[in-house]
C-alpha positions as a Markdown table, in Angstrom:
| # | Residue | x | y | z |
|---|---|---|---|---|
| 1 | Met | 7.4 | 7.0 | 8.1 |
| 2 | Arg | 4.1 | 5.2 | 8.6 |
| 3 | Ile | 2.1 | 8.3 | 8.1 |
| 4 | Ala | 4.0 | 9.4 | 5.0 |
| 5 | Ile | 3.8 | 5.9 | 3.5 |
| 6 | Gly | 0.1 | 5.7 | 4.2 |
| 7 | Ile | -0.6 | 9.1 | 2.5 |
| 8 | Leu | 1.5 | 8.1 | -0.5 |
| 9 | Phe | -0.2 | 4.7 | -0.8 |
| 10 | Met | -3.6 | 6.3 | -0.6 |
| 11 | Glu | -2.8 | 8.5 | -3.6 |
| 12 | His | -2.4 | 5.4 | -5.8 |
| 13 | Gly | -5.8 | 4.2 | -4.7 |
| 14 | Gly | -7.3 | 7.6 | -5.2 |
| 15 | Gln | -6.0 | 7.8 | -8.7 |
| 16 | Lys | -7.5 | 4.4 | -9.6 |
| 17 | Leu | -10.9 | 4.9 | -7.9 |
| 18 | Leu | -11.5 | 8.6 | -7.9 |
| 19 | Gly | -9.3 | 10.0 | -10.6 |
| 20 | Tyr | -7.6 | 12.1 | -8.0 |
| 21 | Pro | -4.9 | 13.2 | -7.6 |
| 22 | Pro | -4.7 | 13.8 | -11.4 |
| 23 | Gly | -2.3 | 11.8 | -13.5 |
| 24 | Gly | -3.7 | 8.3 | -13.0 |
| 25 | Glu | -6.3 | 6.4 | -14.9 |
| 26 | Arg | -9.7 | 5.6 | -13.3 |
| 27 | Val | -10.4 | 1.9 | -13.3 |
| 28 | Glu | -13.6 | -0.2 | -12.9 |
| 29 | Ile | -14.0 | -1.4 | -9.3 |
| 30 | Met | -15.0 | -4.9 | -10.3 |
| 31 | Thr | -11.5 | -5.6 | -11.8 |
| 32 | Leu | -8.2 | -6.7 | -10.5 |
| 33 | Leu | -7.0 | -3.0 | -10.7 |
| 34 | Gly | -10.2 | -2.0 | -8.9 |
| 35 | Leu | -9.4 | -4.3 | -6.1 |
| 36 | Ala | -5.9 | -2.9 | -6.0 |
| 37 | Gly | -7.3 | 0.6 | -5.8 |
| 38 | Ile | -9.6 | -0.4 | -2.9 |
| 39 | Leu | -6.7 | -2.0 | -1.0 |
| 40 | Glu | -4.5 | 1.0 | -1.7 |
| 41 | Leu | -7.0 | 3.7 | -0.6 |
| 42 | Gly | -8.5 | 1.8 | 2.3 |
| 43 | Gly | -5.2 | 0.1 | 3.4 |
| 44 | Gly | -3.3 | 3.3 | 3.0 |
| 45 | Ala | -5.8 | 5.0 | 5.3 |
| 46 | Leu | -5.4 | 2.3 | 7.9 |
| 47 | Ile | -1.7 | 2.6 | 7.8 |
| 48 | Phe | -1.9 | 6.4 | 8.0 |
| 49 | Leu | -4.1 | 6.2 | 11.1 |
| 50 | Gly | -2.2 | 3.4 | 12.6 |
| 51 | Phe | -5.4 | 1.3 | 13.0 |
| 52 | Leu | -5.3 | -2.5 | 12.5 |
| 53 | Thr | -1.8 | -1.8 | 11.2 |
| 54 | Arg | -0.3 | -5.3 | 11.4 |
| 55 | Pro | -3.0 | -7.1 | 9.5 |
| 56 | Ala | -3.4 | -4.2 | 7.0 |
| 57 | Ala | 0.4 | -4.0 | 6.4 |
| 58 | Phe | 0.6 | -7.8 | 5.9 |
| 59 | Ile | -2.1 | -7.7 | 3.3 |
| 60 | Leu | -0.6 | -4.7 | 1.5 |
| 61 | Ser | 2.9 | -6.3 | 1.6 |
| 62 | Gly | 1.4 | -9.3 | -0.2 |
| 63 | Gln | -0.4 | -7.0 | -2.7 |
| 64 | Met | 2.8 | -5.3 | -3.6 |
| 65 | Ala | 4.7 | -8.6 | -4.0 |
| 66 | Val | 1.9 | -9.8 | -6.4 |
| 67 | Ala | 1.9 | -6.5 | -8.2 |
| 68 | Tyr | 5.7 | -6.7 | -8.7 |
| 69 | Phe | 5.6 | -10.2 | -10.2 |
| 70 | Met | 2.5 | -9.5 | -12.3 |
| 71 | Ala | 3.4 | -6.1 | -13.7 |
| 72 | His | 7.2 | -5.7 | -13.5 |
| 73 | Ala | 9.2 | -8.9 | -13.2 |
| 74 | Ser | 8.5 | -10.0 | -16.8 |
| 75 | Lys | 10.1 | -6.8 | -18.1 |
| 76 | Gly | 13.6 | -7.6 | -16.7 |
| 77 | Leu | 15.6 | -9.1 | -13.8 |
| 78 | Trp | 16.3 | -5.9 | -11.8 |
| 79 | Pro | 13.8 | -3.5 | -10.3 |
| 80 | Ala | 15.7 | -0.5 | -11.8 |
| 81 | Gln | 15.4 | -2.2 | -15.2 |
| 82 | Asn | 11.7 | -3.2 | -14.9 |
| 83 | His | 10.5 | 0.0 | -13.1 |
| 84 | Gly | 9.4 | -2.0 | -10.1 |
| 85 | Glu | 11.4 | -0.2 | -7.4 |
| 86 | Leu | 8.4 | 1.4 | -5.8 |
| 87 | Ala | 6.5 | -1.9 | -5.5 |
| 88 | Val | 9.6 | -3.5 | -3.9 |
| 89 | Val | 10.0 | -0.6 | -1.4 |
| 90 | Tyr | 6.3 | -0.6 | -0.5 |
| 91 | Cys | 6.4 | -4.4 | -0.1 |
| 92 | Phe | 9.3 | -4.3 | 2.4 |
| 93 | Val | 8.1 | -1.2 | 4.3 |
| 94 | Phe | 4.7 | -2.9 | 4.8 |
| 95 | Leu | 6.4 | -6.1 | 5.8 |
| 96 | Tyr | 8.3 | -4.2 | 8.4 |
| 97 | Leu | 5.1 | -2.5 | 9.7 |
| 98 | Ala | 3.4 | -5.9 | 9.9 |
| 99 | Ala | 6.2 | -7.1 | 12.2 |
| 100 | Ala | 6.9 | -3.9 | 14.2 |
| 101 | Gly | 3.4 | -2.5 | 14.5 |
| 102 | Ala | 2.3 | 1.1 | 14.2 |
| 103 | Gly | 4.3 | 2.6 | 17.0 |
| 104 | Pro | 3.2 | 4.9 | 19.9 |
| 105 | Leu | 1.5 | 7.6 | 17.8 |
| 106 | Ser | -1.3 | 5.5 | 16.4 |
| 107 | Leu | -4.8 | 4.4 | 17.0 |
| 108 | Asp | -3.5 | 0.9 | 17.8 |
| 109 | Ala | -1.5 | 2.3 | 20.7 |
| 110 | Leu | -4.4 | 4.3 | 21.9 |
| 111 | Arg | -6.6 | 1.2 | 21.8 |
| 112 | Arg | -4.0 | -0.7 | 23.9 |
| 113 | Lys | -4.1 | 2.0 | 26.6 |
| 114 | Thr | -7.8 | 1.7 | 27.2 |
């Protein structure tokens, strides 16, 4: 799960910062969306690798909570209504990873062994 979520989250950052994968809109780095792109691309890579997973996941969980309330909540009460389901799912998956850690197949686990 951690690896798949990391790759999928990196795609959002890649769209914002690099215009890749196609379908997203590139944004200026020195904006709020630029910061979101940096967090998504860099944080997604950390999650994917399982490196500094707990702090990265905690920050990304907060980012997704903020994103939900800034971009979705004003459009309706329910996530299915305001199209915020993905932000909610990411928020709680990252919150889980912040609590549980990366697991045995991660750079965090490898660092603990040495």
